[in-house]
C-alpha positions as CSV (number, residue, x, y, z in Angstrom):
1,M,150.3,92.2,-182.6
2,T,149.6,95.9,-183.4
3,L,149.9,98.6,-180.8
4,S,146.5,100.3,-180.1
5,V,146.8,103.6,-178.3
6,A,143.8,105.6,-177.2
7,Q,143.3,109.4,-177.7
8,I,143.1,111.1,-174.4
9,D,140.5,113.7,-173.3
10,R,141.5,117.2,-172.1
11,E,140.5,116.6,-168.4
12,T,142.5,113.4,-168.1
13,D,145.5,115.0,-169.9
14,E,145.4,117.9,-167.3
15,L,145.2,115.5,-164.4
16,V,148.4,113.8,-165.5
17,G,150.5,116.9,-166.2
18,E,154.0,115.9,-167.5
19,W,154.3,113.4,-170.3
20,L,157.1,111.6,-172.1
21,T,157.1,110.4,-175.7
22,L,157.7,106.7,-176.2
23,T,161.1,107.6,-177.6
24,E,162.0,109.4,-174.4
25,V,160.7,106.5,-172.3
26,A,163.0,104.1,-174.3
27,K,165.9,106.4,-173.8
28,K,165.3,106.8,-170.0
29,L,164.9,103.0,-169.6
30,N,167.8,102.3,-171.9
31,L,165.6,100.2,-174.2
32,S,165.1,99.9,-177.9
33,A,162.0,101.6,-179.3
34,G,160.5,98.1,-179.9
35,R,161.0,97.0,-176.3
36,A,159.4,100.3,-175.1
37,K,156.3,99.5,-177.4
38,Q,156.3,96.0,-175.9
39,L,155.9,97.6,-172.4
40,L,152.7,99.2,-173.7
41,R,151.4,96.0,-175.3
42,D,152.1,94.1,-172.1
43,H,150.3,96.9,-170.1
44,K,153.4,97.5,-167.9
45,L,152.8,101.1,-168.9
46,I,149.9,103.0,-170.5
47,G,150.5,105.3,-173.5
48,V,148.0,107.6,-175.1
49,R,147.9,109.9,-178.1
50,R,147.9,113.6,-177.3
51,G,147.0,115.5,-180.4
52,G,148.7,113.1,-182.8
53,G,152.2,111.9,-183.0
54,E,153.8,109.0,-181.1
55,P,152.3,107.6,-177.9
56,Q,153.1,109.4,-174.7
57,V,153.4,108.1,-171.2
58,P,152.9,109.9,-167.9
59,A,156.4,111.0,-166.8
60,V,155.7,109.9,-163.2
61,F,155.4,106.3,-164.4
62,L,159.2,106.2,-164.5
63,A,161.6,106.3,-161.5
64,G,165.2,106.7,-162.6
65,D,165.8,104.0,-165.2
66,D,162.8,101.7,-164.3
67,V,159.0,101.6,-164.2
68,V,157.7,102.7,-160.7
69,K,157.4,99.7,-158.4
70,G,153.8,98.5,-158.2
71,L,152.5,100.2,-161.2
72,P,152.4,97.3,-163.6
73,G,150.4,95.1,-161.1
74,T,148.0,98.0,-160.5
75,L,147.5,98.5,-164.2
76,T,146.8,94.8,-164.6
77,V,144.1,95.0,-161.9
78,L,142.5,98.1,-163.4
79,L,142.3,96.6,-166.9
80,D,141.0,93.3,-165.5
81,A,138.3,95.3,-163.8
82,G,137.2,96.6,-167.2
83,Y,138.8,100.0,-167.3
84,D,140.3,101.1,-170.6
85,D,143.6,102.9,-170.7
86,V,142.1,106.4,-170.4
87,E,139.8,105.4,-167.6
88,A,142.7,103.8,-165.8
89,L,144.8,107.0,-166.1
90,R,141.9,109.0,-164.8
91,W,141.5,106.8,-161.8
92,L,145.3,106.8,-161.1
93,F,145.6,110.6,-161.2
94,T,142.3,111.7,-159.7
95,P,142.9,113.1,-156.1
96,D,141.5,110.9,-153.4
97,E,141.3,112.5,-149.9
98,T,141.5,109.2,-148.2
99,L,145.0,108.5,-149.5
100,P,145.9,111.6,-149.5
101,G,146.8,112.7,-153.0
102,S,146.0,110.5,-156.0
103,P,146.5,106.7,-156.3
104,M,149.5,107.5,-158.4
105,D,151.0,109.7,-155.6
106,A,150.5,106.8,-153.3
107,I,152.2,104.4,-155.6
108,V,155.2,106.7,-156.0
109,A,155.3,106.9,-152.2
110,G,155.6,103.2,-151.9
111,R,152.0,102.5,-151.0
112,H,151.3,100.4,-154.1
113,T,149.8,97.5,-152.1
114,E,147.1,99.7,-150.7
115,V,146.4,101.2,-154.2
116,K,146.2,97.7,-155.8
117,R,143.8,96.6,-153.0
118,R,141.6,99.5,-153.8
119,A,141.8,98.8,-157.5
120,Q,140.8,95.2,-156.9
121,T,137.5,96.4,-155.2
122,L,136.6,98.1,-158.5
123,G,136.2,94.8,-160.2
124,F,133.5,93.5,-157.8
């Protein structure tokens, strides 16, 4: 199975802010490069190309030496709703005054169940 990684647009890139290369992700999670790529293939993480080079992942997707709790399930729901990787990133990082902050801010704050519930409504 090959790894297909989307090219990101400038607006979404700016919403995300800080990025890590896949090599940096592997190092932070204490994984091999192959296992880090598998996280992208399994949609536990989303990686995009930013001007060429290796895939990059939003830095906030990692908490210490693990993926932020609730993120993989939310990504699954968004992708099942028909979002592609860039659209999912845009949704996760776009400010939502009802949360407050962005859905990703809420996930980091431990409100991943609420965010996943909102993502599920997108598919209907």
